[in-house]
C-alpha positions as CSV (number, residue, x, y, z in Angstrom):
1,M,-14.3,-7.8,12.8
2,T,-11.7,-8.7,10.1
3,D,-12.5,-9.6,6.5
4,L,-10.4,-11.9,4.3
5,V,-9.8,-10.9,0.7
6,V,-7.8,-12.9,-1.8
7,L,-7.0,-11.2,-5.1
8,G,-5.5,-12.8,-8.1
9,F,-2.9,-11.2,-10.5
10,S,-1.5,-12.0,-13.9
11,D,2.1,-12.1,-12.5
12,K,4.1,-11.9,-9.3
13,E,5.4,-8.3,-10.0
14,K,1.8,-6.9,-9.9
15,A,1.1,-8.8,-6.7
16,E,4.3,-7.4,-5.1
17,S,3.3,-3.9,-6.2
18,V,0.0,-4.3,-4.5
19,L,1.7,-5.4,-1.2
20,R,3.8,-2.3,-1.4
21,L,0.7,-0.2,-2.1
22,S,-0.9,-1.7,0.9
23,K,1.9,-0.3,3.1
24,D,1.4,3.1,1.5
25,L,-2.4,2.9,2.1
26,S,-1.7,1.9,5.7
27,K,0.5,5.0,6.2
28,Q,-2.3,7.1,4.9
29,E,-4.7,5.5,7.4
30,L,-6.8,4.1,4.6
31,L,-6.1,0.4,5.2
32,D,-5.3,-1.5,8.4
33,L,-4.2,-5.1,7.8
34,E,-3.9,-7.7,10.4
35,D,-2.0,-10.0,8.1
36,A,-1.0,-10.3,4.5
37,A,0.7,-12.9,2.3
38,L,1.9,-13.3,-1.3
39,A,1.6,-16.6,-3.1
40,W,2.8,-17.3,-6.6
41,R,3.3,-20.3,-8.9
42,T,6.4,-20.4,-11.1
43,P,6.2,-21.4,-14.8
44,D,7.4,-24.9,-13.8
45,G,4.4,-25.2,-11.4
46,K,6.2,-24.8,-8.0
47,I,4.3,-22.9,-5.3
48,H,6.0,-20.2,-3.2
49,V,4.5,-18.3,-0.3
50,R,5.8,-15.2,1.5
51,Q,4.2,-14.0,4.7
52,S,4.3,-10.4,5.7
53,F,4.2,-11.2,9.4
54,S,6.7,-13.6,10.9
55,P,5.6,-15.0,14.2
56,T,9.0,-16.6,14.7
57,A,10.9,-13.3,14.4
58,H,8.3,-11.5,16.5
59,G,8.4,-14.2,19.2
60,A,12.3,-14.1,19.2
61,A,12.3,-10.3,19.6
62,E,9.7,-10.3,22.3
63,G,11.4,-13.2,24.1
64,A,14.8,-11.5,24.0
65,L,13.3,-8.4,25.6
66,W,11.6,-10.3,28.4
67,G,14.6,-12.6,28.8
68,T,16.9,-9.5,29.2
69,L,14.7,-8.0,31.8
70,F,14.5,-11.2,33.8
71,G,18.2,-11.8,33.3
72,M,18.9,-8.3,34.7
73,L,17.0,-9.3,37.9
74,F,19.3,-12.3,38.3
75,L,22.5,-10.5,37.1
76,M,22.7,-12.5,33.8
77,P,21.2,-10.3,31.1
78,V,23.0,-11.9,28.2
79,F,22.0,-15.4,29.2
80,G,18.4,-14.2,29.8
81,A,18.3,-12.6,26.4
82,A,19.6,-15.8,24.7
83,V,17.1,-18.1,26.5
84,G,14.3,-15.6,26.0
85,A,15.0,-15.3,22.3
86,G,15.1,-19.0,21.8
87,T,11.9,-19.8,23.7
88,G,10.2,-16.8,22.0
89,A,11.2,-18.0,18.6
90,L,10.0,-21.5,19.3
91,A,6.7,-20.2,20.6
92,G,6.3,-18.0,17.6
93,K,7.1,-20.8,15.2
94,L,4.4,-23.0,16.9
95,T,1.8,-20.3,16.8
96,D,-0.2,-19.7,13.6
97,V,-1.7,-16.3,13.7
98,G,-3.4,-14.4,10.9
99,I,-4.2,-16.2,7.7
100,N,-4.1,-20.0,7.9
101,D,-1.0,-21.4,6.1
102,A,-2.9,-24.5,4.8
103,F,-5.6,-22.2,3.2
104,I,-2.9,-20.1,1.5
105,K,-1.3,-23.2,0.0
106,E,-4.7,-24.6,-1.0
107,I,-5.5,-21.4,-3.0
108,A,-2.0,-21.2,-4.4
109,G,-2.4,-24.7,-5.7
110,T,-5.3,-23.5,-7.9
111,L,-3.2,-20.7,-9.5
112,E,-2.1,-21.2,-13.1
113,P,1.7,-21.2,-13.6
114,G,3.1,-17.7,-13.7
115,R,0.2,-16.2,-11.7
116,A,0.1,-14.8,-8.2
117,A,-2.3,-14.0,-5.4
118,V,-2.4,-11.6,-2.5
119,F,-4.1,-12.6,0.7
120,A,-5.2,-9.8,3.0
121,L,-6.8,-10.0,6.4
122,V,-8.4,-6.5,6.7
123,R,-9.2,-5.0,10.1
124,R,-10.4,-1.7,8.8
125,S,-10.4,0.2,5.5
126,T,-11.8,3.0,3.5
127,P,-13.3,0.8,0.8
128,D,-13.9,3.3,-2.0
129,R,-10.3,4.7,-1.8
130,V,-8.7,1.3,-1.5
131,R,-10.7,-0.1,-4.5
132,E,-9.7,2.9,-6.6
133,A,-6.0,2.4,-5.7
134,L,-6.2,-1.3,-6.7
135,R,-8.0,-0.9,-10.0
136,P,-4.9,-0.2,-12.2
137,F,-3.4,-3.6,-11.2
138,G,-6.3,-5.5,-12.7
139,P,-6.9,-7.9,-9.9
140,T,-9.5,-10.6,-9.9
141,V,-11.4,-11.6,-6.7
142,L,-10.6,-15.2,-5.9
143,R,-12.1,-15.5,-2.4
144,T,-13.5,-13.2,0.3
145,S,-15.3,-13.4,3.6
146,L,-17.5,-10.4,2.7
147,T,-21.2,-10.6,2.4
148,K,-22.5,-11.4,-1.1
149,E,-23.5,-7.8,-1.8
150,R,-20.2,-6.4,-0.7
151,E,-18.3,-9.0,-2.7
152,E,-20.3,-8.2,-5.8
153,E,-19.7,-4.5,-5.3
154,L,-15.9,-5.1,-5.0
155,I,-15.9,-7.2,-8.1
156,A,-17.8,-4.6,-10.1
157,T,-15.6,-1.7,-8.9
158,L,-12.4,-3.6,-9.8
159,Q,-13.6,-4.5,-13.2
160,Q,-14.6,-1.0,-14.3
């Protein structure tokens, strides 16, 4: 089962640092993310969102691979790769996996100008080690799908 955690930060730089940290924690087998996103609001109030997983690019790569394989069967690998990449990219663009885009924009709309949020869909983690790594960045918990007790524990640990 995956858990959604949305953490707020005082600026975009801290949020970006946490995304980089999540990759390091993943390499150490302390955190396994299904999806992650960064949203921030500029001082003029504009909302920006950056997804860590691109279904369009993933679909294009997978489509190109399968298209090449089928193209080789019919002696047209380049044509097969092009058609496969195109259809894979289209399928990826139409598929919304991971964190719902509308939800990200809704939460980003509540951010004060200059602030940022990191959205994480967590498959598995070592909670005490992850919380300890996050604490120096001073995040605030905006939303979670955790139980009330686990959410309160997360908030208390991050505020110490």
